[in-house]
LUMLUM-336874 format. One record per residue: x, y, z of N, C-alpha, C in turn; residue in one letter. Coordinates in pm, whole numbers. Layout:
+--------+--------+--------+--------+--------+--------+--------+--------+--------+------+
!   n_xx !   n_yy !   n_zz !  ca_xx !  ca_yy !  ca_zz !   c_xx !   c_yy !   c_zz ! type !
+--------+--------+--------+--------+--------+--------+--------+--------+--------+------+
!      X !      Y !      Z !      X !      Y !      Z !      X !      Y !      Z !    A !
...
+--------+--------+--------+--------+--------+--------+--------+--------+--------+------+
***
This chain:
+--------+--------+--------+--------+--------+--------+--------+--------+--------+------+
!   n_xx !   n_yy !   n_zz !  ca_xx !  ca_yy !  ca_zz !   c_xx !   c_yy !   c_zz ! type !
+--------+--------+--------+--------+--------+--------+--------+--------+--------+------+
!     85 !   -117 !      0 !      0 !      0 !      0 !     90 !    123 !      0 !    X !
!     49 !    223 !    -75 !    128 !    345 !    -85 !     89 !    443 !     26 !    X !
!    188 !    475 !    107 !    168 !    570 !    215 !    194 !    711 !    163 !    X !
!    111 !    806 !    203 !    135 !    947 !    171 !    239 !    997 !    271 !    X !
!    364 !    997 !    229 !    474 !   1033 !    317 !    463 !   1172 !    374 !    X !
!    416 !   1267 !    294 !    403 !   1405 !    342 !    300 !   1414 !    454 !    X !
!    191 !   1340 !    440 !     88 !   1340 !    544 !    141 !   1272 !    669 !    X !
!    208 !   1160 !    653 !    266 !   1090 !    768 !    361 !   1184 !    844 !    X !
!    447 !   1252 !    771 !    543 !   1345 !    833 !    470 !   1460 !    902 !    X !
!    369 !   1516 !    836 !    294 !   1629 !    892 !    224 !   1590 !   1022 !    X !
!    158 !   1475 !   1022 !     85 !   1430 !   1141 !    184 !   1397 !   1253 !    X !
!    294 !   1334 !   1217 !    395 !   1300 !   1318 !    449 !   1427 !   1383 !    X !
!    482 !   1525 !   1302 !    535 !   1651 !   1356 !    431 !   1727 !   1436 !    X !
!    305 !   1719 !   1396 !    197 !   1786 !   1470 !    186 !   1730 !   1612 !    X !
!    226 !   1605 !   1629 !    227 !   1542 !   1762 !    361 !   1559 !   1832 !    X !
!    450 !   1638 !   1770 !    585 !   1663 !   1824 !    662 !   1534 !   1850 !    X !
!    653 !   1441 !   1754 !    721 !   1313 !   1766 !    828 !   1301 !   1658 !    X !
!    940 !   1243 !   1695 !   1045 !   1216 !   1597 !   1019 !   1080 !   1532 !    X !
!   1092 !   1051 !   1426 !   1081 !    919 !   1365 !   1122 !    811 !   1464 !    X !
!   1222 !    839 !   1545 !   1265 !    742 !   1647 !   1156 !    720 !   1753 !    X !
!   1085 !    828 !   1790 !    974 !    815 !   1885 !    869 !    719 !   1829 !    X !
!    831 !    742 !   1704 !    730 !    658 !   1640 !    779 !    514 !   1631 !    X !
!    905 !    497 !   1600 !    963 !    364 !   1593 !    949 !    291 !   1726 !    X !
!    984 !    358 !   1833 !    974 !    296 !   1967 !    828 !    266 !   2003 !    X !
!    738 !    354 !   1968 !    597 !    339 !   2005 !    527 !    228 !   1926 !    X !
!    570 !    206 !   1803 !    503 !    110 !   1716 !    577 !    -21 !   1699 !    X !
!    707 !    -20 !   1727 !    788 !   -139 !   1700 !    828 !   -149 !   1554 !    X !
!    799 !    -45 !   1476 !    837 !    -41 !   1335 !    979 !     17 !   1327 !    X !
!   1064 !    -44 !   1249 !   1203 !      1 !   1239 !   1211 !    147 !   1196 !    X !
!   1305 !    219 !   1258 !   1328 !    360 !   1224 !   1350 !    378 !   1074 !    X !
!   1431 !    290 !   1014 !   1461 !    300 !    871 !   1334 !    286 !    787 !    X !
!   1244 !    200 !    830 !   1118 !    182 !    759 !   1035 !    309 !    763 !    X !
!   1025 !    372 !    877 !    949 !    497 !    889 !   1010 !    604 !    800 !    X !
!   1141 !    613 !    798 !   1209 !    709 !    713 !   1178 !    683 !    565 !    X !
!   1184 !    557 !    524 !   1155 !    523 !    383 !   1008 !    547 !    348 !    X !
!    918 !    525 !    443 !    776 !    552 !    418 !    754 !    701 !    396 !    X !
!    818 !    783 !    479 !    800 !    928 !    466 !    859 !    983 !    337 !    X !
!    963 !    919 !    286 !   1024 !    967 !    162 !    968 !    898 !     38 !    X !
!    872 !    807 !     58 !    810 !    740 !    -56 !    894 !    631 !   -118 !    X !
!    997 !    585 !    -49 !   1086 !    482 !   -104 !   1040 !    341 !    -71 !    X !
!    935 !    330 !      9 !    887 !    197 !     47 !    736 !    200 !     62 !    X !
!    673 !     89 !     29 !    531 !     73 !     52 !    513 !      4 !    186 !    X !
!    390 !      4 !    238 !    365 !    -52 !    370 !    262 !   -164 !    366 !    X !
!    276 !   -255 !    459 !    176 !   -358 !    481 !     57 !   -294 !    554 !    X !
!    -63 !   -347 !    537 !   -178 !   -292 !    608 !   -158 !   -285 !    760 !    X !
!    -95 !   -385 !    818 !    -74 !   -383 !    964 !     19 !   -268 !   1005 !    X !
!    115 !   -233 !    920 !    206 !   -121 !    949 !    129 !      9 !    949 !    X !
!     42 !     26 !    851 !    -39 !    148 !    843 !   -131 !    158 !    964 !    X !
!   -191 !     46 !   1005 !   -278 !     47 !   1124 !   -201 !     86 !   1250 !    X !
!    -81 !     33 !   1266 !     -2 !     66 !   1385 !     36 !    213 !   1386 !    X !
!     76 !    266 !   1271 !    108 !    409 !   1263 !    -15 !    494 !   1294 !    X !
!   -127 !    459 !   1234 !   -251 !    535 !   1254 !   -294 !    532 !   1400 !    X !
!   -284 !    417 !   1464 !   -322 !    406 !   1606 !   -239 !    500 !   1692 !    X !
!   -109 !    501 !   1672 !    -20 !    586 !   1752 !    -45 !    734 !   1724 !    X !
!    -76 !    767 !   1598 !    -94 !    907 !   1560 !   -238 !    955 !   1578 !    X !
!   -329 !    866 !   1613 !   -467 !    906 !   1638 !   -544 !    946 !   1514 !    X !
!   -514 !    881 !   1402 !   -585 !    909 !   1277 !   -641 !    778 !   1222 !    X !
!   -729 !    788 !   1125 !   -781 !    671 !   1056 !   -673 !    622 !    958 !    X !
!   -656 !    492 !    944 !   -554 !    440 !    852 !   -564 !    499 !    711 !    X !
!   -685 !    519 !    662 !   -701 !    570 !    524 !   -641 !    710 !    507 !    X !
!   -630 !    785 !    617 !   -573 !    920 !    609 !   -424 !    917 !    574 !    X !
!   -360 !    803 !    597 !   -217 !    791 !    568 !   -189 !    734 !    429 !    X !
!   -296 !    700 !    357 !   -277 !    641 !    224 !   -273 !    747 !    116 !    X !
!   -190 !    723 !     18 !   -177 !    815 !    -94 !   -310 !    825 !   -169 !    X !
!   -352 !    946 !   -197 !   -474 !    968 !   -272 !   -599 !    971 !   -187 !    X !
!   -584 !    957 !    -54 !   -698 !    963 !     37 !   -694 !   1093 !    116 !    X !
!   -808 !   1139 !    156 !   -816 !   1262 !    237 !   -875 !   1229 !    372 !    X !
+--------+--------+--------+--------+--------+--------+--------+--------+--------+------+
***
């Protein structure tokens, strides 16, 4: 699934969280979060759900082409 990296970054920063913070909170590797934000990697549905849960958004909000 294609993650909207700009949205992920914006929401993460709005919560004043670093990529390392998100990594610790979700168990997702720091490198993976970095690649998702830069659009160099796609995500599994479970990864998107974990990110969305920590950031307090609906998973679809983190997908490319969704609002």
